[in-house]
C-alpha positions in Angstrom: 149.6 7.2 -41.5 147.7 4.0 -41.0 147.4 0.6 -42.7 143.7 -0.1 -42.2 144.4 -3.2 -40.1 142.2 -2.7 -37.0 144.0 -3.2 -33.6 141.1 -3.0 -31.2 137.6 -2.0 -30.7 136.9 0.9 -28.3 133.6 1.8 -26.6 132.4 5.4 -26.2 132.4 6.2 -22.5 131.2 9.9 -22.7 130.6 12.7 -25.1 130.9 16.4 -24.3 130.0 19.4 -26.6 132.1 22.5 -26.3 131.1 25.1 -28.9 131.3 23.3 -32.3 133.7 20.7 -30.9 132.9 17.3 -29.5 135.2 15.7 -26.8 135.0 12.0 -27.0 136.1 9.6 -24.2 136.9 6.1 -25.4 137.4 3.1 -23.1 140.0 0.9 -24.7 142.7 -1.7 -24.0 145.0 0.6 -26.0 144.8 3.4 -23.5 147.9 2.3 -21.4 150.0 2.2 -24.6 149.0 5.8 -25.8 150.5 9.1 -25.0 149.1 12.7 -25.3 149.5 14.1 -28.8 149.4 10.7 -30.5 147.3 10.1 -33.6 144.7 7.3 -33.5 142.3 6.2 -36.2 138.6 6.0 -35.0 136.4 4.4 -37.7 139.0 5.7 -40.1 139.2 9.2 -38.7 142.6 10.4 -37.5 142.1 12.1 -34.1 144.6 13.3 -31.5 144.8 12.1 -28.0 144.3 15.1 -25.6 144.1 13.3 -22.3 144.2 9.8 -20.9 143.8 7.4 -18.0 144.8 3.8 -17.6 141.6 2.6 -19.1 140.4 5.4 -21.4 141.5 8.4 -23.4 139.9 11.6 -24.9 140.0 13.0 -28.4 138.4 16.1 -29.8 136.5 16.2 -33.1 136.1 19.7 -34.7 133.1 20.8 -36.9 134.9 19.9 -40.1 135.2 16.3 -38.9 131.7 16.1 -37.5 130.3 17.5 -40.8 132.1 15.0 -43.1 132.2 11.8 -41.1 129.9 9.6 -38.9 131.7 10.7 -35.7 128.9 13.1 -34.8 126.5 10.1 -34.7 128.3 8.3 -32.0 126.6 7.9 -28.7 127.5 6.4 -25.3 128.1 2.7 -25.8 128.9 3.0 -29.5 131.8 0.8 -30.7 134.5 2.2 -32.9 137.4 0.6 -34.8 140.8 1.7 -33.5 144.2 1.7 -35.0 147.4 3.4 -33.8 149.6 5.2 -36.4 152.0 2.8 -38.1 155.6 2.7 -37.1 158.3 3.2 -39.7 159.7 -0.2 -40.6 156.4 -2.1 -39.9 154.8 -4.4 -42.5 152.1 -2.6 -44.5 149.5 -5.4 -44.2 146.6 -3.3 -45.5 147.2 -0.3 -47.8 148.3 3.4 -47.3 145.6 5.0 -45.2 145.8 8.6 -44.2 143.0 8.8 -41.7 141.4 11.6 -43.8 137.9 10.6 -44.5 136.7 11.6 -48.0 133.0 11.1 -47.4 130.4 8.9 -45.9 128.4 6.0 -47.4 125.3 4.1 -46.6 125.2 0.4 -46.2 122.6 -0.9 -48.7 122.7 -4.6 -47.8 124.5 -7.3 -45.9 124.5 -10.8 -47.3 125.8 -13.8 -45.2 127.5 -16.4 -47.4 128.1 -19.5 -45.3 131.0 -18.1 -43.3 131.7 -14.8 -45.0 129.7 -11.6 -45.5 129.2 -9.3 -48.5 128.5 -5.7 -47.7 127.3 -3.2 -50.4 127.6 0.5 -49.9 126.3 3.5 -51.8 128.0 6.9 -51.9 127.6 10.3 -53.6 129.6 9.9 -56.8 129.3 13.6 -57.6 132.2 14.2 -55.3 134.5 12.5 -57.9 135.6 9.6 -55.7 135.9 6.2 -57.4 136.5 2.6 -56.6 137.8 -0.1 -58.9 137.4 -3.9 -58.7 140.4 -5.4 -56.8 141.3 -1.9 -55.7 141.6 -0.8 -52.1 139.0 1.2 -50.0 138.8 2.0 -46.3 135.4 1.6 -44.6 135.3 2.8 -41.0 139.1 2.5 -41.0 139.2 -1.1 -42.3 141.4 -1.7 -45.3 139.4 -3.8 -47.8 139.5 -5.0 -51.4 136.6 -4.0 -53.6 134.9 -7.0 -55.1 132.2 -5.2 -57.2 132.5 -1.6 -58.3 129.8 0.4 -60.0 129.1 4.2 -60.2 128.2 5.2 -56.7 128.2 1.7 -55.2 130.7 -1.0 -54.4 130.8 -4.2 -52.4 133.4 -5.8 -50.2 133.7 -9.3 -48.8 134.4 -9.8 -45.1 136.1 -12.8 -43.5 135.0 -14.1 -40.1 138.1 -12.5 -38.3 137.2 -9.0 -39.6 133.5 -9.6 -38.8 134.3 -10.6 -35.2 137.1 -8.0 -34.5 135.7 -4.8 -36.0 132.3 -3.0 -35.8 131.2 -4.5 -39.1 129.1 -6.9 -37.1 126.9 -3.9 -36.1 126.2 -2.8 -39.6 122.8 -3.2 -41.1 120.8 -1.5 -43.9 121.2 2.3 -43.7 124.2 2.3 -41.3 126.3 5.4 -42.1 130.1 4.6 -42.5 133.2 6.6 -43.3 135.0 6.1 -46.6 138.6 6.9 -47.5 139.4 6.2 -51.1 142.8 4.9 -52.2 145.2 7.9 -52.2 147.1 6.6 -55.3 143.8 6.3 -57.2 142.9 9.9 -56.2 146.1 11.3 -57.6 145.8 9.2 -60.8 142.2 10.5 -61.3 143.3 14.1 -60.8 146.2 13.7 -63.3 144.0 12.2 -66.0 141.5 15.0 -65.5 144.2 17.4 -66.5 144.8 19.3 -63.3 146.6 18.8 -60.0 
């Protein structure tokens, strides 16, 4: 379980294919604080630490993850948003984030507004995911509030801190991102559709 409040940025150090799996080595200041078997969110994708050093650690993404997220598009030098799993008793500064990406989206435009940024994303609405204005959504692991919601598109506003401390500052038109929709909204939608 995560909150969507990014702790750090990691840099991809190496990638190694093994069958359908991808082993990803990430250089990060979080490495000394991690342990093997721990869950870490990478651009919103929950992956398990399988080995580590003082300056980097390795996680493995399986085919399911590579097919449904932007993890397979990473390359050496890519930056990823990182968050360790929340501790029981911590403040929930973002919203409830599972680290289970629902689908990807494409950045349609980035507008700078004199100190803040508006990002608009489009996604395949045939997968039954929805956003609502003032509701929560996770983009590349970042907990955000939707400021404009339409069928298949939504916008979010980014403050300077988020812009500077996440990989949002690398986004441009056509950047592929990971989306996790609000878990409470997903359950409500299922209930109102008449099945669980």
